[in-house]
C-alpha positions, 0 to 999 in steps of 0.5 A, a space after each residue: 305564096 299566101 299558103 306559105 305565109 300561112 304555114 310560117 305563121 302557124 309554125 311561129 305560133 308553135 314556136 311561141 307555144 314551145 317557149 311558153 312551156 319552158 322548152 328551148 327549141 334550139 339547144 346546142 347539143 344532143 347525144 346520139 348513139 346510133 344512126 337510123 341505118 345502124 339501128 336497122 342493121 343491128 336490130 337483133 343486138 339492140 332490140 329492147 335496149 335504150 337507144 338515142 337517135 336524131 333527125 328531121 321529121 318527115 311524116 306524122 300519123 296521129 291516132 288519138 293518144 299515140 303518134 307515129 313519126 318518121 325521122 330522117 338522118 344522113 343514113 336514111 329514116 326510122 319510125 318512132 312511136 310516141 304515146 301518152 303512156 310513155 311520154 306522160 305530159 311531154 306528149 303534148 309537145 308532139 302536137 307542136 311538131 311540124 314537118 321539117 323540125 329536127 328532134 332528138 329522142 331516147 327510147 327502146 328499140 322494137 318492131 311493130 306488128 308489121 315488122 317495121 323497126 321502131 323506137 318506142 320514145 320515152 324522151 323527146 327533145 326539140 333540136 331545131 324548129 323549122 319555120 318554113 315548109 319543106 318542098 312537096 316531098 312526093 314530087 320532089 323539088 323539080 324547078 331547076 333554078 331552085 335545085 341549083 341555087 337552093 341546094 339544101 332544099 334539093 338535098 332534102 327533097 331528092 335522095 338522088 342528089 344526096 347520093 351524088 354528093 356522097 359519091 363525089 366525096 368517095 371518088 375524090 378519096 379514091 383518086 387521092 388513095 390511087 395517087 398516094 400509093 404511087 408516091 405522089 405528094 398532094 400540095 397546095 399552091 397559091 390561089 391569089 397569084 401576081 401573074 396567072 398562067 398555065 392556060 389560056 383564059 380570062 382571069 378574075 382580077 382583085 386587089 391586095 390592100 397591104 401590098 397595093 397591087 393587083 392579083 388574079 384568081 388562078 386559072 390553073 396549077 401548072 406553073 406552081 406545080 412545075 416549080 415544085 418539080 424543079 425543086 426536087 419533088 418528083 411527083 406532085 398533084 393538087 385538087 382544088 378550085 380554079 376560076 375562069 372569068 368567061 362564059 357560063 352554060 350547062 357544062 361551064 362554071 366560072 368556079 370549078 374543081 380541077 386536078 393536075 399532076 406532074 411526074 419527073 423522068 416520064 413522058 406522055 405515055 406514062 401519063 396515059 398509063 396513069 390516067 387509064 389505070 385511074 379510070 379503071 380503078 374508079 370504074 371497078 370501085 363505083 360501077 363494077 364494070 368497064 361499061 358505063 351508061 350515061 345520058 346526053 341532054 334531056 331527050 336523046 336517051 341513054 348511051 352506053 360506052 365501054 371504057 378501057 375495053 381491050 
């Protein structure tokens, strides 16, 4: 704890120094031309051209009148080369940067003698000063409570967690594409309901002041979606939050995301076909195989299951 407090004090001193130099450490905007991934993928056409990038400082290697930095953005990281020759008096600002700071830079794209794609920095802008240290990068954020309750730290320290977030978004997009192509209409139904239903669960109860009545957070979409079917919307679905005021464990949370869909003029065989086709499409898109490896618990090892095999 004392070490953390010392770092906070040290970083606040850097913040004060930046302000004394007339630098706004929290500007509103920065124009970025490329992400780190785009710079690397398009190096041949961008070499020796001026580019601008932005990201979080993750590594610093100083060598007298020159410094190498690695900045990280949503697509990866890229190396920066800052020197007294290219930055002149602004090079003094480099010494006030700490791991975790956000910076924006402009400069020429090049490669070092070792072949590393690097930006020769000609302009440096401090975008956000970090006053607290990051989790120890090389060991990641291992405490489970911190990972789940401080997800922003988990995303910084564990690339796998960021990958899960991005993959989840792509999976939901693919589910929507699949259903939309089949003529389903995505709808939104009430979250606050005068009478909950569609499942057996204990609801969360709240109070609506203007109507002077009790309302409940929904536990399912079923009743409202079926009313839409009655109204003539033959294929509907919803993806959203549901709430069940019950137990909490590793696989159950009182607030969770769920999908329901309903289709007129069909039976459960048709719904089985939709579910199987949906899983087959998701597996082909994100796994590339009908066989999927998964882990049960922490010590039982990796299991393999073949989904949708003949």
